[in-house]
N, CA and C atoms as an extended XYZ file, in Angstrom:
168
Properties=species:S:1:pos:R:3:atomname:S:1:resname:S:1:resid:I:1 pbc="F F F"
N        12.910       -3.687      -27.549 N   MET     1
C        13.606       -2.995      -26.488 CA  MET     1
C        12.783       -1.799      -26.009 C   MET     1
N        12.150       -1.091      -26.938 N   GLY     2
C        11.354        0.075      -26.570 CA  GLY     2
C        10.116       -0.296      -25.784 C   GLY     2
N         9.492       -1.424      -26.132 N   ALA     3
C         8.293       -1.869      -25.415 CA  ALA     3
C         8.647       -2.259      -23.988 C   ALA     3
N         9.818       -2.851      -23.809 N   ARG     4
C        10.263       -3.241      -22.467 CA  ARG     4
C        10.480       -2.005      -21.584 C   ARG     4
N        11.121       -0.998      -22.167 N   ARG     5
C        11.371        0.238      -21.434 CA  ARG     5
C        10.060        0.951      -21.103 C   ARG     5
N         9.118        0.941      -22.048 N   LEU     6
C         7.813        1.552      -21.816 CA  LEU     6
C         7.065        0.827      -20.708 C   LEU     6
N         7.128       -0.514      -20.711 N   GLY     7
C         6.488       -1.292      -19.649 CA  GLY     7
C         7.075       -0.973      -18.289 C   GLY     7
N         8.385       -0.843      -18.220 N   LEU     8
C         9.051       -0.496      -16.962 CA  LEU     8
C         8.624        0.891      -16.497 C   LEU     8
N         8.559        1.835      -17.420 N   LEU     9
C         8.143        3.196      -17.090 CA  LEU     9
C         6.697        3.220      -16.592 C   LEU     9
N         5.814        2.477      -17.253 N   LEU    10
C         4.415        2.431      -16.831 CA  LEU    10
C         4.266        1.783      -15.459 C   LEU    10
N         5.021        0.720      -15.205 N   ARG    11
C         4.952        0.035      -13.914 CA  ARG    11
C         5.456        0.940      -12.783 C   ARG    11
N         6.573        1.599      -13.011 N   LYS    12
C         7.108        2.504      -11.984 CA  LYS    12
C         6.203        3.712      -11.787 C   LYS    12
N         5.664        4.243      -12.877 N   GLY    13
C         4.730        5.368      -12.774 CA  GLY    13
C         3.474        4.976      -12.007 C   GLY    13
N         2.957        3.786      -12.295 N   GLY    14
C         1.797        3.283      -11.555 CA  GLY    14
C         2.099        3.101      -10.083 C   GLY    14
N         3.287        2.631       -9.781 N   GLY    15
C         3.690        2.468       -8.382 CA  GLY    15
C         3.765        3.798       -7.652 C   GLY    15
N         4.302        4.798       -8.311 N   ILE    16
C         4.387        6.126       -7.699 CA  ILE    16
C         2.997        6.699       -7.467 C   ILE    16
N         2.116        6.555       -8.453 N   ILE    17
C         0.748        7.075       -8.307 CA  ILE    17
C         0.023        6.387       -7.160 C   ILE    17
N         0.163        5.062       -7.054 N   LEU    18
C        -0.478        4.344       -5.949 CA  LEU    18
C         0.102        4.755       -4.599 C   LEU    18
N         1.405        4.938       -4.527 N   ALA    19
C         2.026        5.338       -3.266 CA  ALA    19
C         1.565        6.737       -2.851 C   ALA    19
N         1.531        7.675       -3.786 N   VAL    20
C         1.072        9.034       -3.471 CA  VAL    20
C        -0.399        9.015       -3.066 C   VAL    20
N        -1.208        8.233       -3.778 N   GLY    21
C        -2.617        8.106       -3.406 CA  GLY    21
C        -2.773        7.509       -2.017 C   GLY    21
N        -1.945        6.535       -1.690 N   GLY    22
C        -1.992        5.934       -0.357 CA  GLY    22
C        -1.600        6.926        0.729 C   GLY    22
N        -0.571        7.702        0.482 N   ILE    23
C        -0.166        8.725        1.457 CA  ILE    23
C        -1.286        9.742        1.643 C   ILE    23
N        -1.908       10.137        0.550 N   TRP    24
C        -3.014       11.100        0.628 CA  TRP    24
C        -4.156       10.527        1.461 C   TRP    24
N        -4.467        9.245        1.258 N   LEU    25
C        -5.530        8.610        2.048 CA  LEU    25
C        -5.179        8.565        3.529 C   LEU    25
N        -3.938        8.224        3.846 N   VAL    26
C        -3.526        8.141        5.252 CA  VAL    26
C        -3.625        9.505        5.911 C   VAL    26
N        -3.085       10.524        5.277 N   VAL    27
C        -3.101       11.867        5.864 CA  VAL    27
C        -4.531       12.386        5.999 C   VAL    27
N        -5.342       12.168        4.991 N   GLY    28
C        -6.714       12.648        5.030 CA  GLY    28
C        -7.619       11.851        5.950 C   GLY    28
N        -7.246       10.617        6.266 N   ALA    29
C        -8.136        9.734        7.013 CA  ALA    29
C        -7.819        9.654        8.500 C   ALA    29
N        -6.777       10.268        8.955 N   LEU    30
C        -6.426       10.122       10.366 CA  LEU    30
C        -7.585       10.436       11.317 C   LEU    30
N        -8.352       11.514       11.132 N   PRO    31
C        -9.464       11.750       12.051 CA  PRO    31
C       -10.644       10.801       11.836 C   PRO    31
N       -10.783       10.230       10.665 N   HIS    32
C       -11.942        9.394       10.348 CA  HIS    32
C       -11.821        7.964       10.834 C   HIS    32
N       -10.686        7.602       11.324 N   PHE    33
C       -10.422        6.319       11.977 CA  PHE    33
C        -9.835        5.237       11.098 C   PHE    33
N       -10.238        4.031       11.257 N   LEU    34
C        -9.421        2.896       10.840 CA  LEU    34
C        -9.537        2.458        9.379 C   LEU    34
N       -10.703        2.367        8.814 N   TRP    35
C       -10.847        1.802        7.462 CA  TRP    35
C       -10.052        2.573        6.425 C   TRP    35
N       -10.205        3.881        6.292 N   PRO    36
C        -9.395        4.594        5.290 CA  PRO    36
C        -7.899        4.553        5.608 C   PRO    36
N        -7.556        4.514        6.881 N   LEU    37
C        -6.144        4.431        7.265 CA  LEU    37
C        -5.540        3.111        6.782 C   LEU    37
N        -6.256        2.023        7.009 N   ALA    38
C        -5.776        0.717        6.562 CA  ALA    38
C        -5.681        0.658        5.038 C   ALA    38
N        -6.649        1.217        4.351 N   LEU    39
C        -6.636        1.245        2.893 CA  LEU    39
C        -5.452        2.066        2.377 C   LEU    39
N        -5.158        3.159        3.033 N   GLY    40
C        -4.022        3.982        2.644 CA  GLY    40
C        -2.694        3.273        2.839 C   GLY    40
N        -2.547        2.592        3.970 N   VAL    41
C        -1.315        1.842        4.230 CA  VAL    41
C        -1.149        0.726        3.197 C   VAL    41
N        -2.236        0.055        2.896 N   LEU    42
C        -2.190       -1.004        1.888 CA  LEU    42
C        -1.823       -0.432        0.515 C   LEU    42
N        -2.351        0.727        0.165 N   SER    43
C        -2.031        1.358       -1.117 CA  SER    43
C        -0.561        1.763       -1.184 C   SER    43
N        -0.024        2.274       -0.080 N   ILE    44
C         1.394        2.634       -0.047 CA  ILE    44
C         2.252        1.390       -0.250 C   ILE    44
N         1.924        0.310        0.469 N   TRP    45
C         2.705       -0.915        0.361 CA  TRP    45
C         2.620       -1.491       -1.046 C   TRP    45
N         1.405       -1.559       -1.604 N   PHE    46
C         1.226       -2.128       -2.937 CA  PHE    46
C         1.920       -1.268       -3.993 C   PHE    46
N         1.827        0.041       -3.865 N   GLY    47
C         2.499        0.937       -4.808 CA  GLY    47
C         4.005        0.779       -4.763 C   GLY    47
N         4.562        0.618       -3.570 N   TRP    48
C         6.007        0.428       -3.435 CA  TRP    48
C         6.417       -0.908       -4.043 C   TRP    48
N         5.640       -1.955       -3.799 N   GLN    49
C         5.952       -3.257       -4.381 CA  GLN    49
C         5.913       -3.195       -5.907 C   GLN    49
N         4.960       -2.484       -6.448 N   LEU    50
C         4.867       -2.328       -7.895 CA  LEU    50
C         6.039       -1.518       -8.433 C   LEU    50
N         6.474       -0.531       -7.693 N   TYR    51
C         7.585        0.318       -8.117 CA  TYR    51
C         8.908       -0.466       -8.140 C   TYR    51
N         9.149       -1.323       -7.148 N   ILE    52
C        10.424       -2.028       -7.078 CA  ILE    52
C        10.413       -3.345       -7.839 C   ILE    52
N         9.286       -3.768       -8.399 N   PHE    53
C         9.181       -5.036       -9.098 CA  PHE    53
C        10.024       -4.995      -10.369 C   PHE    53
N        10.885       -5.972      -10.524 N   GLU    54
C        11.705       -6.089      -11.731 CA  GLU    54
C        11.398       -7.416      -12.397 C   GLU    54
N        11.223       -7.405      -13.693 N   ARG    55
C        10.976       -8.632      -14.448 CA  ARG    55
C        12.261       -9.163      -15.016 C   ARG    55
N        12.477      -10.442      -14.879 N   TYR    56
C        13.669      -11.076      -15.436 CA  TYR    56
C        13.285      -12.051      -16.525 C   TYR    56
């Protein structure tokens, strides 16, 4: 039971870190144009998907 809870915590924590990193990339990349912006949006989406992922 403890390993399951730890896995859930690590997955949600990883999702939050990826989402924050993606937001940072988007905000920092707006003047630099498209590649970092796209990478940031992808990081936000992937981080959110990782955060909401539930294992059954």
